[in-house]
C-alpha distance (Angstrom), angle and dihedral (degrees) to the residues before:
residue distance angle dihedral
X1 . . .
X2 3.85 . .
X3 3.78 126.2 .
X4 3.80 115.0 -80.3
X5 3.81 138.6 -152.3
X6 3.80 111.1 -139.0
X7 3.79 123.6 -166.6
X8 3.82 114.5 -161.6
X9 3.80 115.1 -123.2
X10 3.82 86.6 -134.2
X11 3.84 92.0 55.8
X12 3.81 112.3 125.0
X13 3.83 108.2 -141.6
X14 3.79 121.2 -132.7
X15 3.82 130.1 -162.5
X16 3.78 114.3 -76.0
X17 3.82 117.2 -127.3
X18 3.84 89.5 -144.2
X19 3.82 103.5 50.2
X20 3.80 102.4 11.0
X21 3.79 94.0 -129.2
X22 3.85 121.1 127.5
X23 3.82 91.6 -113.1
X24 3.79 104.9 107.6
X25 3.85 114.4 119.1
X26 3.79 137.1 179.1
X27 3.81 106.3 -117.4
X28 3.80 133.0 -171.8
X29 3.79 121.2 -126.3
X30 3.80 108.3 -139.6
X31 3.81 127.2 -174.1
X32 3.80 123.0 -132.0
X33 3.79 90.7 -96.9
X34 3.84 92.6 52.0
X35 3.81 99.0 -101.5
X36 3.80 116.0 143.5
X37 3.81 109.4 -115.6
X38 3.80 97.6 179.3
X39 3.78 143.8 -77.1
X40 3.78 135.0 -77.2
X41 3.80 140.4 174.1
X42 3.80 116.6 -105.1
X43 3.80 126.7 -170.4
X44 3.78 108.2 -155.6
X45 3.85 92.6 -163.2
X46 3.81 95.3 51.3
X47 3.81 90.1 46.2
X48 3.83 90.3 54.4
X49 3.81 91.9 46.7
X50 3.82 91.8 50.9
X51 3.80 90.8 50.2
X52 3.82 91.4 50.0
X53 3.81 92.1 47.7
X54 3.81 90.8 50.5
X55 3.81 90.4 52.1
X56 3.81 94.5 54.2
X57 3.81 111.9 97.5
X58 3.81 115.8 -125.8
X59 3.82 116.1 -133.6
């Protein structure tokens, strides 16, 4: 199983410096075997926007 990024349901979001929305969370990085690798900040809005931008065909 690959590494995962897990956001706690109890995480209180804060404003993101990138998009300005209150969607920045502290997330845990967990290996495939369940070992904690560390923590990172994840903006759920910016992540969605990047995915949408990648899906748009370029002409």
